[in-house]
C-alpha positions in Angstrom: 16.4 -55.0 -35.5 16.2 -51.8 -33.6 15.2 -51.6 -29.8 11.9 -50.9 -29.1 12.0 -47.8 -27.9 10.5 -47.6 -23.2 7.6 -46.5 -22.0 7.0 -44.5 -19.2 5.6 -46.7 -16.3 5.4 -46.5 -12.7 4.5 -48.2 -10.0 3.3 -47.8 -6.5 5.1 -49.1 -3.3 2.6 -49.5 -0.5 5.2 -50.2 2.6 3.3 -50.7 5.9 5.5 -50.8 9.4 4.5 -53.6 11.9 6.4 -54.7 15.2 6.4 -58.5 13.1 8.9 -56.2 9.9 7.9 -54.0 7.2 5.2 -55.8 4.6 4.4 -54.8 0.8 1.5 -55.3 -0.5 2.3 -57.4 -3.9 0.1 -59.6 -6.6 0.4 -61.7 -9.1 -0.4 -60.8 -13.1 -2.5 -63.4 -14.7 -0.8 -66.5 -16.6 -1.9 -64.9 -19.8 -0.8 -61.3 -19.6 1.4 -60.4 -22.7 3.6 -58.7 -19.7 4.8 -60.5 -16.9 3.3 -63.2 -16.7 2.6 -65.6 -13.5 5.1 -62.9 -12.1 4.4 -61.1 -8.6 4.3 -57.5 -8.6 4.2 -53.9 -7.1 1.0 -52.7 -8.1 1.4 -50.5 -11.7 1.4 -49.3 -15.7 2.2 -47.5 -18.1 1.6 -43.6 -17.7 -1.4 -42.2 -19.9 -1.8 -39.2 -21.5 -4.2 -38.3 -18.5 -1.6 -38.8 -15.9 0.3 -35.7 -17.6 -3.1 -33.1 -16.5 -4.1 -34.6 -13.0 -4.3 -32.0 -10.2 -2.0 -32.3 -6.6 -2.5 -31.7 -3.3 1.7 -30.8 -3.1 4.6 -31.7 -5.0 6.9 -34.0 -5.3 9.9 -33.2 -3.5 13.0 -31.9 -5.9 15.0 -35.4 -5.2 12.6 -37.5 -5.8 12.0 -35.3 -9.3 16.2 -35.9 -9.8 15.8 -39.5 -9.2 13.1 -39.6 -12.3 15.8 -38.9 -14.5 12.7 -36.7 -15.6 11.3 -33.3 -16.0 9.1 -31.9 -13.2 6.0 -32.7 -15.5 7.0 -36.2 -16.4 7.5 -36.9 -12.3 4.3 -35.9 -11.2 2.9 -37.9 -13.9 4.4 -40.7 -12.9 3.6 -40.4 -9.5 -0.5 -40.1 -10.9 0.2 -43.2 -12.7 1.8 -45.3 -9.5 -1.3 -43.6 -7.9 -4.1 -43.9 -11.0 -2.7 -47.5 -11.1 -3.0 -48.9 -7.8 -6.3 -47.7 -7.2 -6.9 -49.7 -10.7 -5.5 -53.0 -9.6 -5.6 -52.8 -6.0 -9.2 -50.5 -4.5 -6.7 -49.2 -2.6 -7.2 -44.9 -3.5 -4.5 -42.5 -2.4 -4.9 -38.4 -2.6 -3.4 -36.7 -5.1 -0.5 -36.0 -3.1 2.3 -36.8 -4.6 4.6 -34.6 -0.9 4.7 -38.3 0.6 6.3 -40.7 -2.2 10.1 -41.3 -2.7 12.1 -43.0 -5.1 13.0 -46.7 -4.3 14.3 -47.8 -7.4 14.3 -46.6 -12.0 14.7 -49.8 -13.9 14.9 -49.8 -17.7 14.2 -52.6 -20.0 16.6 -55.0 -22.2 16.9 -53.5 -25.6 15.9 -57.2 -27.3 12.8 -57.5 -25.2 9.5 -57.3 -26.9 8.0 -54.8 -24.8 10.1 -52.3 -22.4 9.5 -49.5 -19.9 11.5 -47.1 -18.4 9.6 -48.0 -14.6 9.7 -45.9 -11.6 9.3 -47.4 -8.6 7.9 -45.4 -5.8 7.6 -46.4 -2.4 4.5 -44.7 0.4 3.5 -45.2 3.5 0.3 -47.5 3.9 -1.2 -45.8 6.0 -2.0 -42.8 4.0 -4.4 -45.7 1.5 -7.7 -46.1 2.0 -9.7 -48.4 1.1 -10.0 -52.4 1.3 -7.0 -54.0 -1.3 -8.7 -56.9 -2.9 -7.9 -58.7 -6.0 -8.9 -57.3 -9.2 -8.4 -59.2 -12.8 -5.1 -57.9 -12.8 -3.4 -58.5 -9.8 -4.3 -61.7 -8.4 -3.4 -63.2 -5.0 -3.1 -59.7 -3.4 -1.4 -59.9 -0.1 -0.1 -57.9 2.1 3.9 -60.1 2.9 7.0 -60.0 4.9 10.1 -59.3 2.4 11.2 -62.3 3.7 7.8 -64.2 2.4 7.6 -61.7 -1.1 11.4 -62.5 -1.9 10.0 -66.5 -2.0 7.9 -65.6 -4.9 8.3 -65.6 -8.7 9.6 -62.1 -9.5 11.6 -60.1 -11.8 14.8 -58.8 -10.9 13.9 -56.1 -10.1 11.5 -56.5 -8.0 14.1 -58.8 -5.9 16.4 -55.8 -6.0 13.9 -53.6 -4.3 13.1 -56.2 -1.6 16.5 -56.4 -0.7 16.8 -52.8 -0.8 14.2 -53.0 1.6 15.7 -54.9 3.7 18.0 -52.8 4.9 17.0 -49.1 4.4 18.6 -49.0 1.5 19.3 -46.2 -1.4 17.8 -45.8 -4.5 19.6 -47.0 -7.3 18.6 -47.7 -10.6 18.7 -51.3 -13.3 19.6 -51.7 -16.7 20.5 -54.3 -19.1 23.5 -54.0 -21.8 24.6 -57.9 -23.7 23.3 -59.6 -20.9 24.6 -57.8 -18.1 22.8 -56.3 -15.4 23.6 -52.9 -14.1 23.0 -51.1 -11.0 24.1 -48.3 -9.5 22.7 -45.9 -7.0 20.8 -42.6 -7.4 22.4 -39.9 -5.5 
């Protein structure tokens, strides 16, 4: 059986720094979802054709582009997808300004998965978002959670790894899967 080719996807980690420690915005995927039912995730989704044509106030930093593992055009579309999906799923709007985004992680889902993604996880200061976060048909139980509280939720291993990396302000990384083994390496 030929593995399914991974689709490009992007998520946005909205990080809010508080006196009590950092908080992230996460929500639960619908129970009837084909991909990731009842799992808590950051807002995000696959890249659409329109994401390639979005005007941008400022571009991603060169090191951010390099870490995405994509060319400049695809990296910009990934960032636009993360911003668009965040608006659709949470009601929070961020200007089409890629400059403040940095890359927290990349992940390529296992070859045995029927639905595969090459996901990029961008992080941004939550104070740049406008609007009020609210549940949507794509994300329920949406809330700002501490990193420790988030780690108690049903999560994918990539989400858990990102949260643990945020706890120690660690470096961006790539997570892949081969022959049933999870592999993680730092992105320089």
